[in-house]
N, C-alpha and C positions, 0 to 999 in steps of 0.2 A: 245377653249373648255370651255363651260359654266360650272361654279361651280355646282356640283351636290347638290341636296337637299335630305333630308330624315333622318330617325332615326340613320343611321350609319355615319353621318357627323363627320369628325375628325378621323375615323378609317382608318389606312393605310394597304393596302393589297398588298403584293408582289406576283405576279402571274406567276408561271412557268408552267401553265397548257396548254394543247393542245387538239385538236380534239373537244369533246363535253362535257363530264361529268364535267371536271374541269372548262372549260370556261363558262358553264351554271351556275355553282355555283358562280363564280366571277362576271358574268353579273348581277345576282340577287343582289349581294352585292354592285356593282356599281350603280344599279338602286336605291338602298336604301341609297345612298349618300356616300359610302366609296370611298376613293381615291385609285383606283385600278391601279397599274402599271404592265403592262404585258411585261415581258422580252421576246424579240424575236430577231432573227437575219436574215438578208437578205440572208445569206449564207446557211441557213437551213430552208426552207419554211415549211417543215413538211407535214403531211397528209392533213391539212386543206387548202393547196394551197397558203398560203401567204396572205399578207394584201390586195391584189387586188381581192381576190376570194370571191364570194357571201357567201360562207360558213363562212369565217372569219367575214364578215360583219354582219352576222346573230347573232353570239354568242359573239361578242366582243365590243358591244357598251358600252358607259360610262366607258371606260378604256383609260388610256394613255399608248402608246406603247414606250418602251425604247429599243433601239437596243444595244445588247451586244453579241459579239461573244465569247461564253463561252468556246471555245476551247483555248482561250488565257488567260494566268495567270493574266494579268492586268484587263481583263474584269471580271474574277472571284473575284478579289479583290474588284472591284466596287460593284459587286453583294453582296458581304459580307457586305460592308458598308450599302447597302440598307437594308439588312436583319436586321442589328442592329438598323435601324430606323422603322422597320415595326411592326405593331401589329400582323399581321398574314402573314405567309409564306405558300403558298399552291402549291402543285404539284400533277400531276398524271403520273409522270414518272415511269419507272420500279424501283423496290426497290433498293436503294443505290446510285442513280445517284447524288443527292445533296450531300450526304456524300463524294463521290469520288471527288467532286469539292470543298470540304472544306466549303460547305454552309449548312450542315445539322444541326439539332437541337443540337447535342452534341457539335458542333463547335461554335455555336452562342450563345446558352442560358447562358453559364457561364458569358459572358459579358452583356447579355441582358435577364435577368431572366423573364421578362414579356412577352417575345415573345411566340406566339402560332404557332405551326407547324401542318399543316394538310396534311397528305399523303393519296392520293386517288388511291392507286395501285389496280391492278386487283384482287389480292388474299390476300393482307395484307403482313406484313413484315416477318412472320414466316411460317413454314410448307413446305411440299414437293412441293407445287405449287407456292411458293412465288416469284419465278423468272419468272413466266409466264407473257407474254405480252398478254393482253386481249382486246377485243372490244365487244360492246354490243351483237351482234349476237351470239358470242361464249359463253358469260356469260349466255344469255338466254337459250342456250342449256344445259350447265352444271348445271344451277340452276333449271332445270325442267320447265321453263316457256314456252319454245318452245313446249314441249309435252302438257302441260296443256291448252294452248291457241289454240291448233289445232282442227282438226275435226276427228271424228272416222275413223280409218283405213288409215289415211294420216299423218304419222309421219314426213313428210318433210315440213309440214306447221306450221306456228307459228306467233309470233309477227312480223309485217312487217316494224317496224321502231325501232329506238334505245331507246326503253322504259327504259331500265335499266340505260342508260346514264343520262336520265332526273331524274330518281329516285335517282341515286347516287349524282347528283348535289344538289338536295334538301336535302339529308342527309348531304352533305358537309356543306351547309349553316347552318343547325340546329346544327351540331357539332361545327362550328366556333362560332356561337352566344352563345352556351352553355359555351364554353371555355372563351369567353370574359366576360360572367357573373361570372364565377368562379374566373377569375382574379380580377374582381371588388371587390369580397369578400375577396380574399386571397392575392392579390398583385402579384401572380405568374402565368406565362403562363404554357403551357404543350404541349406535343407531342400527336397528335391524329393519330391513325392508323385505316384507314377505308378500308375495303375490298369490292370492288364492287360486287364480287361474293356473299358475304354474304348478301349484300343488296338484290340481286335477290332472294336468298333462302328465305329471310324473307317474300317475297310476296307469298310464297306457304303455308302460315300458315294454312288455312282450310284443305288443302290436307294433311299436316303433322299431323294435329290433328286427322283427320279421320284414318290415319294409326296407330298413337300411341294409340288411344282410341279403335278402332274397328278392326284393322288389315286389313283395306280396302285400296287398292292402287287406287288412283285417275286415271280416264281415261279421255281423251279428249272428250268433249261433243259438240263442235261447239257452236251454239247459244242457245242450251238448258241450263237449269239451272242444275248445278252439283249436288245439294242435295235436290232440291224440285221437285215436280211433275207438276209444273206450265205449263199449255198448253192452248192455243198457247203461245209460248215464242220464238220469232224469228224475222227475218228480211225478209220482203216480197216485191217482185217486184211490182212496180206501173207503171202507164202509162208513156211512154217516154223512152228515151234511157238510160239504166242503172240508173233508178230512184228507190229508195227503201224507205221503212218505217218500223221501228221497232214497234212491238206490244207485250206487255207482260201482260198476264192475270194472276193475282195472287190470285184471290178470286172467289167464286161462284157468287157473285153479279156482278162482272165484266164480267164473262162468260155470264150471262143472258143478260147484256147490249150489248155485242158484237153480240150475237145471234139476238137480236132485230135489230141492225144496218144492219146485213147481211140478214135479213128476213129468218133466218134459223129456221123455226118453227119446223122442224123435230128434230133438236137438242134439242129444248126446251122440246119436248115430250119424249126424250130418257133418261130414268132413269140411264142408264149406264154412261152418261156423266154429271151427276149431281155432281160428286165429282172430285177433282183434280187428284186423283189416277186413276179414270176411264178414264178421258180425256187423261192422259199420255199413257195409253195402246193403244189409237187410235190416237197418235200424228201425224203419217204420213198422215192419212186421213184428220185430222183437218188442218194440215199445207197446204195440197194441196188445200183444199177448201177456206181457207183464202187467199191463193195466187191468186186463180181465182177471188175472190172478189176485192182484191186490184189492180189487173192488169189493170182494166179499169178505174182507178181513179187517179187523180193527187195526188202525195204523200203528199203535204201539206193539201189537202182536207181530205185525210184519217186521218192524224194526228188530224186535227181540229174536225172531226166528232167523232173520238174515245175519244178524251179528253173531248169534250162536254158531252159525255155519261158516263164519269167516267172511261174510259178504258185507262190505261197508253200506250202512243204511242209517238214516236218521229221520225222526218224525219232524214234520213241518209244524213247529209249535206256534201257538197263538200267545197273546199277552196273558191270557188266563193260564195257559200251560206253564209259562215261564214263572209267573208269580205264585201259583198255587200248586202245581203238580210236579215241577222239575225237582227230582231228589237231590241233584248236585247243588243247585242253587239254594235249596232249603238247608242243606248241610252247611254251606259256607255263609248262610245268612246274608245273601246278596241284597235282599229287600228288607226295608225296615219302616217303622212308623216314627215320624218326628215326635220328639217328646213334647214340644210346644205347638199347640194349634195355631194356624194362621188366623189373624184377626178377622179377616173377611171370607176366606175360602174354607176355613175349618181344618179338619185333620188332613195332614199331608203324608204321603208315602214317598219313599225315595229308594234309589239304588246306590249302594255304597261304592266308594272308589274301588276300582278293580285292581288294586295294588295293596299288598299287605307287607308292611315293613317290619322286619324282625326287631330292630332296635329303636326305631322312632315311629311307632304306630300312629296311623291317622284314625282316630276314634271319635272325634267330635263332629256332629252334623247339626248345624243350626239352620232352621228354616229361613227362607228368604224374608227380607224385612219390608216393612211398609214405611212410608214417609214419616220422618220425625223420630224414629226409634234411635238413631245413632248420630244425629247432628251434633249433639253435645259431646258424646264420647269421642268422636273422631276429631272434632275441633280441639278438644282437651289433649288427647293423646298425641296428635301430630303437630299441633300448632300452639298448645298451651293457652288456648282461649278459655275465658271464664264462661260459666253458664249464662250470666247476665248478658255478655257480649253476643253469645249465640242467639239468645232470645230477641235482642235488638235487631240482629240481622234477619231473623225470621219475620219479625214484625214489619221490617222495611221491604220484604220481598226478595232480599238477596239470597237467602236460603229458603227457596220455595220450589 
């Protein structure tokens, strides 16, 4: 495994996370040069399917995997020694798991006052829901995001991927870096309690503001704008199978330009459509006619024509578009092939960190590891163990 580079070189992260929110946070820290040691066990693969699963490969690059069967006292003792060497200990278990193992902040910090603990539980450590186990789709629903991102009269629709897991991961990184900065000034670490539920609620800000200020309860609006009368403001089908382009007219000048593109002279002469409020009253008629106009055109051509005329527009890109056709992403080399093939999956592709540091560049991307690759190196680097001692622990099932 190549040594990582970046602004977090020298920071040690002990990673007890699983599934997505926590692993995304530690992946970012690993990308930025931290030495991330992910504690796993072959006896408990978990929901991510184990080290041979593509899901694990996606979210666990730039980490060293250390096998520890934490159901065993000897393994928990080793984990505690690791925590005493760590700058950051992070988990997204249910509340209290690390404490029950004797690995929590109260057990470690008296001997290691500089350690930082970040708990990324579903609901936080206190309150009537603190014991709940959560996943992003349930958090979306509880936080109101499912409702707010749906379409009118269809409360069963909402965000189609684990948005809140990604946002919780980003919050986790910000929290960790903030605590590292506070330690630089004070010399002391601290415990951070992060509720993934509250992260989700925080993204409802404008809806909450409308309720507190005006007593107006937000409603799902689909592709329309929730608080403006901008029309047209939607996604329109184009030529081809399931091809779409988004168009958002936000000013009278843009409306006039779109009418010119569409040869819609009758709209230009219609005084009732000269304002955004007037257009909003006839949004169904306008959307239908824009759809007829885009249907016979290539989606990229619609985007180019609109943009050239000063009308905001963007193609609805697929994964193929992003990885093979997007000129901006090709220019910045957003996607890459890992140099080292995965032992069981084969060749892997990745997306680089979306941050480019001028003085401390993050340029190393190691593929996710399988069991056994780093047991010896982690035990040596963090704990000074010999290879023979690691082999004994492996044979006894402690490192399994």
